[in-house]
N, C-alpha and C positions, 0 to 999 in steps of 0.2 A: 057628935058629928053626924050630919045627915048621911044616909046610906048611899044615895046617888047624888053626885056633885055636879052633874052637867046634863044638858039636853042637846040633842042633835037633830038636824033636819036636812033632807037632801033636795037639791034643786037642779033641774035640767036632767038630761039623759046621758048616762055614761056609754062610752063605746071605745073600741080599740084605737080610733083616730082622734078621740077627744081627750084633752088633758083634764084631770080632776084636781081641783084646788081644795085643800083642807083649809077652811076659813074659821078662825077662832076669834070670837067677839071680844071687845074690850071688857074690862071689869064691870060687873053690875049692869050689863047691857043686853037686853033680850034680842034675839035674832030679828024680830019684827022691826026694831029701831034701825037696823043696818041693812034692811032689804034693798035700799037704794044702791048700796055698794055691791051686793050680791047680784042685783039685776044688771049692773054694768058688766060684771064678769060673764053673765049668761049671754048678753048681747055680743060679746066678743068670742062666743063659741066655746065657753068652758062649762064643765060640769062642776057643781059646787056642793060640798058637804060642810054645813055650818054647825058650829058648837057654841053654846052659851053656857056660862058657868055660874054657880051659885054665889050670891053675895056673901054667904056665910064664910067663904074662904078667908075673909078678912074681918067681917063684922063680929064674928064670934071671939076674936082675940085669941085664937088657938093656933099656933104655928104648925101644929101637926096636920091641919087640913090641907095646906098648900101641897105638900108632897103627895098626899093621897089623891088630891084632885088631878095632879099631873099624871100620876100612875094610872088613874081611871081613864083619862082622856087618851093617853098613850096606848093603853090596851085596846080601846075602842078603835083607834086609828089603825092599829095593826090588823084587827079583825076586818075592818072595812077594806083595807088594801088587799088582804088575802082574798076576800070575796070578789072584788073588782078584777084582780089579777086572774082569777079563775075564769073570768068572762072575757079575757083578752086585753084588758086595760093595762097599759104600760107607762103612761105619763102621769106622774104625781108631783104636785107642788103644793105650796102653802102660802097663806096670807094671814098673819096674826097681828092683832092690835093691842097695845098696852099689855095687860095681863096675858092676853092671847099670844102676844109675841114671846113673852117669857116662857109660857108653856111649850111653844114650838121650839124654842131654844134648847129645851130639854128633850126634844124628840128626834133631832137630827143625828147623823152619824151612826154610831154603833146601835143606837136605840131603834131607829127606823131608817135603815139605809136607802129605802125607796124614795125618801124625801130628799131629792138632790138639788132642788132649786126652790127659792121662795123669798118672801118679803117679810121683814120684821118692821112693822109699822110702829115706831118708837121702841126703845129698849134701854135698859140700864139696871141699876142696883134695886132689886125688888124690895129689900128691907127699907132702904132710904126713901123709895117711892111711897111706901105705906106710911112711913114716919112723916113725910111731907104733907100728908093729908090729915088735917086736924082731927076729924072725927075718928079716923082709923087709928091715929096715934093714941087718942084717948082710950079707945076700946082696948088696945094692947097694954097701955100703961096701967089701966085700972086692974088688969089681971097680972100685974107685976113684971111686965116685959119692958126691957129697955132696948134702944136701937142696937147696941153691941150684942145683946143676947139674941135679937132677931137675926142679925147678920150671921151669928154663929149657927143658929138653928137652921138657916137656909143656905149655908155655905156650899154644900154639895150640889144644890140646885143652881146657885149663882155661878159656880165654876164646874160645870159638868165635864166629864171625860168623853170627848166626842169620838175618840178613836181617830181614824183617818177620814178626811173630807176631800180627798183628791177628786177633781171633776165636779165638785159641788159649786153652785153659784148662788150668792145671796145678796140682797140689798137691805140696808137699814135706812128707813125714812125717819128723820128727826128734825127738831127745830132748836136753834140756840136760845129761844125764848121759853122753851119748855122747862119749868122749874122742877118737875117731878122726874123726868127722864131726859136731862139736857144733852144736847148735841156734843158739848165739850167732854162728856164722860164716855162717849161711844167707843173711843179707840181701845180702851182696856178690855172691852168685850169682843171687839173685832179681832184683836191680835191673836187670841187663842185659836180662832177659826182659821186665820191665815197660816199660823204655824202648823195646823193640821192639814193644810193643803188646799183650802177653799179659795175661791175667787170672791172677794167681798167689795162692794162699793157702798158709799154713803150718799144719800140724796137729801138735801135740806129742803123742807117744805116751809112755805110762808105761814106763820102762826104767831099767836101771842100768848099761848098757854099750852099745857099738856092736852087739854080737851080739844082745842082747835088744831093742834098738831095731828092728833089722831084722826079728826074729821078730814083734814086736808089729805092725809095719807089714804083714807078710805075713798075719797073722790078720785084720787090718782091711781087707784088700784090697778086697772088694766094697763096703764102706762108703765107702772113700776114692774109689773109682771113681764111685759114686753121687754123691758130693759134687762131684766135678769136672764131672760131666755135667749136674748140676742147677743150676749157677750161672746166674743170670738173664742173658739176652743184653744185651750192652752194659755190664754192671756191672763195669767194669774195676777190679780190686782193687789198691790201691796201698799197702796196709799188711798186715802179717802178722796172721793170725788164729790164735792159739794156744790150744789146749785142754789143760789139765793133767790129770793122772790123777784129780784130784778133781772135774773137771767132769763133768756128766751125760753129755755126748756121748762120753766116753772110758771109761766104765764097761763 
């Protein structure tokens, strides 16, 4: 297992009046490839700290790497927030895509209570997502892993104990055509957040695959962040609000 499982880079300038967005890239995607999305956040006045993760998290076929990766990124985010808070920064949110979304799903609540709003750009069952990618399925199968074994190995990550999420606001972006993390499966991951007290909405993006769903979400990043930050106080959302490609808000 590699010692360091991620890289990070800071964009823009932090200040007490500027919101910092923790941005975690999709699986096997370098920061440079998603600079277009980061630049869009910078143009809307945000400070961004971006994380890219090692492809070895899945290509090694070793399920122990994923929890270690999440632990490393989580510890780094805690240190980052402590440093920025000491400089007067108080506004922290996040935008995670694909694997990045799953990592941040394991950072909210009791783990990093400062992350009170953010966007999960696609989300779902991590083991099934890996199994739905032929190359990654082969990597794990060759090392003796089956889908049920992966689900068991990652169960605590798939169903984290959030603690209370009262006052937190989150958006899931997803597509019904995403076969890796389909929209139809989102509700089972949203419900635990609702039970913990969070306000959660679901935004459907126009896409034809997991990759295009992620890209669509990246392009809509500032719009999705505005959406999650503008929810009315106390308006706890208990149903999914989906917008199709034909809806005015998705054009």
